[in-house]
C-alpha positions as a Markdown table, in Angstrom:
| # | Residue | x | y | z |
|---|---|---|---|---|
| 1 | Unk | 124.6 | 106.4 | 98.4 |
| 2 | Unk | 122.2 | 108.4 | 96.3 |
| 3 | Unk | 119.9 | 105.4 | 96.1 |
| 4 | Unk | 119.7 | 105.3 | 99.9 |
| 5 | Unk | 119.1 | 109.0 | 100.0 |
| 6 | Unk | 116.2 | 108.8 | 97.5 |
| 7 | Unk | 114.6 | 105.9 | 99.4 |
| 8 | Unk | 114.9 | 107.9 | 102.6 |
| 9 | Unk | 113.5 | 111.0 | 101.0 |
| 10 | Unk | 110.6 | 109.1 | 99.5 |
| 11 | Unk | 110.0 | 107.4 | 102.9 |
| 12 | Unk | 109.9 | 110.9 | 104.5 |
| 13 | Unk | 107.2 | 111.9 | 102.0 |
| 14 | Unk | 105.3 | 108.7 | 102.6 |
| 15 | Unk | 105.4 | 109.1 | 106.3 |
| 16 | Unk | 104.3 | 112.7 | 106.2 |
| 17 | Unk | 101.5 | 111.7 | 103.9 |
| 18 | Unk | 100.4 | 109.0 | 106.3 |
| 19 | Unk | 100.4 | 111.4 | 109.2 |
| 20 | Unk | 98.4 | 114.0 | 107.2 |
| 21 | Unk | 95.8 | 111.6 | 105.8 |
| 22 | Unk | 95.3 | 109.9 | 109.2 |
| 23 | Unk | 94.7 | 113.3 | 110.8 |
| 24 | Unk | 92.2 | 114.3 | 108.1 |
| 25 | Unk | 90.2 | 111.1 | 108.5 |
| 26 | Unk | 90.3 | 111.4 | 112.4 |
| 27 | Unk | 89.1 | 115.0 | 112.3 |
| 28 | Unk | 86.3 | 114.1 | 109.9 |
| 29 | Unk | 85.1 | 110.8 | 111.4 |
| 30 | Unk | 86.5 | 110.7 | 114.9 |
| 31 | Unk | 88.8 | 108.2 | 116.5 |
| 32 | Unk | 86.5 | 105.6 | 118.0 |
| 33 | Unk | 87.5 | 103.1 | 115.3 |
| 34 | Unk | 91.0 | 103.4 | 113.7 |
| 35 | Unk | 89.5 | 104.4 | 110.4 |
| 36 | Unk | 92.5 | 106.5 | 109.4 |
| 37 | Unk | 94.8 | 103.5 | 109.7 |
| 38 | Unk | 92.4 | 101.3 | 107.8 |
| 39 | Unk | 92.1 | 103.9 | 105.0 |
| 40 | Unk | 95.9 | 104.2 | 104.8 |
| 41 | Unk | 96.5 | 100.4 | 104.8 |
| 42 | Unk | 93.8 | 99.8 | 102.1 |
| 43 | Unk | 95.0 | 102.8 | 100.0 |
| 44 | Unk | 98.6 | 101.6 | 100.3 |
| 45 | Unk | 97.6 | 98.1 | 99.2 |
| 46 | Unk | 95.7 | 99.4 | 96.2 |
| 47 | Unk | 98.6 | 101.7 | 95.2 |
| 48 | Unk | 101.3 | 99.0 | 95.6 |
| 49 | Unk | 99.3 | 96.6 | 93.4 |
| 50 | Unk | 98.7 | 99.3 | 90.7 |
| 51 | Unk | 102.2 | 100.7 | 90.8 |
| 52 | Unk | 103.9 | 97.2 | 90.9 |
| 53 | Unk | 102.1 | 96.2 | 87.7 |
| 54 | Unk | 102.8 | 99.5 | 86.0 |
| 55 | Unk | 106.4 | 99.9 | 87.1 |
| 56 | Unk | 107.4 | 96.2 | 86.8 |
| 57 | Unk | 105.2 | 94.6 | 84.2 |
| 58 | Unk | 103.6 | 97.3 | 81.9 |
| 59 | Unk | 106.5 | 99.7 | 81.6 |
| 60 | Unk | 110.1 | 98.9 | 82.0 |
| 61 | Unk | 111.2 | 101.2 | 84.7 |
| 62 | Unk | 114.6 | 101.6 | 86.3 |
| 63 | Unk | 114.9 | 99.2 | 89.3 |
| 64 | Unk | 116.0 | 102.2 | 91.5 |
| 65 | Unk | 112.9 | 104.1 | 90.6 |
| 66 | Unk | 110.7 | 101.0 | 91.5 |
| 67 | Unk | 112.5 | 100.6 | 94.8 |
| 68 | Unk | 112.2 | 104.3 | 95.6 |
| 69 | Unk | 108.4 | 104.3 | 94.9 |
| 70 | Unk | 107.5 | 100.9 | 96.2 |
| 71 | Unk | 109.7 | 100.6 | 99.2 |
| 72 | Unk | 110.5 | 104.2 | 100.0 |
| 73 | Unk | 107.3 | 106.1 | 99.3 |
| 74 | Unk | 104.8 | 103.3 | 100.0 |
| 75 | Unk | 106.9 | 101.7 | 102.7 |
| 76 | Unk | 106.8 | 105.1 | 104.5 |
| 77 | Unk | 103.1 | 105.5 | 103.8 |
| 78 | Unk | 102.3 | 102.0 | 105.1 |
| 79 | Unk | 104.3 | 98.8 | 105.6 |
| 80 | Unk | 101.0 | 97.0 | 105.2 |
| 81 | Unk | 101.3 | 97.5 | 101.5 |
| 82 | Unk | 104.6 | 95.7 | 101.4 |
| 83 | Unk | 103.0 | 92.9 | 103.4 |
| 84 | Unk | 100.2 | 92.7 | 100.9 |
| 85 | Unk | 102.5 | 92.7 | 97.9 |
| 86 | Unk | 104.8 | 90.0 | 99.3 |
| 87 | Unk | 101.8 | 87.8 | 100.2 |
| 88 | Unk | 100.3 | 88.4 | 96.8 |
| 89 | Unk | 103.6 | 87.5 | 95.1 |
| 90 | Unk | 103.8 | 84.3 | 97.2 |
| 91 | Unk | 100.2 | 83.4 | 96.0 |
| 92 | Unk | 101.2 | 84.3 | 92.4 |
| 93 | Unk | 104.2 | 81.9 | 92.6 |
| 94 | Unk | 101.9 | 79.1 | 93.9 |
| 95 | Unk | 103.4 | 79.3 | 97.4 |
| 96 | Unk | 100.0 | 78.9 | 99.2 |
| 97 | Unk | 101.5 | 77.5 | 102.4 |
| 98 | Unk | 104.0 | 80.3 | 102.7 |
| 99 | Unk | 101.3 | 82.9 | 101.9 |
| 100 | Unk | 99.1 | 81.4 | 104.6 |
| 101 | Unk | 102.0 | 81.3 | 107.1 |
| 102 | Unk | 102.8 | 85.0 | 106.3 |
| 103 | Unk | 99.1 | 86.0 | 106.8 |
| 104 | Unk | 98.8 | 84.0 | 110.1 |
| 105 | Unk | 102.2 | 85.0 | 111.5 |
| 106 | Unk | 101.9 | 88.7 | 110.7 |
| 107 | Unk | 98.4 | 89.1 | 112.0 |
| 108 | Unk | 97.9 | 86.6 | 114.8 |
| 109 | Unk | 101.4 | 86.4 | 116.2 |
| 110 | Unk | 101.8 | 90.2 | 115.6 |
| 111 | Unk | 98.7 | 90.9 | 117.7 |
| 112 | Unk | 99.9 | 88.5 | 120.4 |
| 113 | Unk | 103.3 | 90.2 | 120.5 |
| 114 | Unk | 101.6 | 93.6 | 120.9 |
| 115 | Unk | 99.9 | 92.1 | 124.0 |
| 116 | Unk | 103.2 | 90.6 | 125.3 |
| 117 | Unk | 105.0 | 93.9 | 124.8 |
| 118 | Unk | 102.3 | 95.8 | 126.5 |
| 119 | Unk | 102.1 | 93.3 | 129.4 |
| 120 | Unk | 105.8 | 93.3 | 129.9 |
| 121 | Unk | 106.0 | 97.1 | 130.0 |
| 122 | Unk | 103.3 | 97.1 | 132.7 |
| 123 | Unk | 105.2 | 94.7 | 134.8 |
| 124 | Unk | 108.5 | 96.6 | 134.5 |
């Protein structure tokens, strides 16, 4: 139970951080282009790569700590970082077809489903 609590707490911190940083970027640069989301996604991808290496390969860190940081904190900050790490891991494992499928399905099909959901909501 404490592991779930820590993941939830870290997720809360990540979510609040995402909200704060997105607001800072929007106030500074405007909202014509979703620059705040882009900054968050790219920052999250950088951090997940850095921290995954440090927590998993460089230093032997308790699996609960890794989970709290990588899934709780960065998952709350941006799920795009999880997507990036999972795709990277597939590539590292030589699973090029699955990595391509993940890229295509997540991006193209995801965008199509945003349109489907939007269209369905307009009809109802």
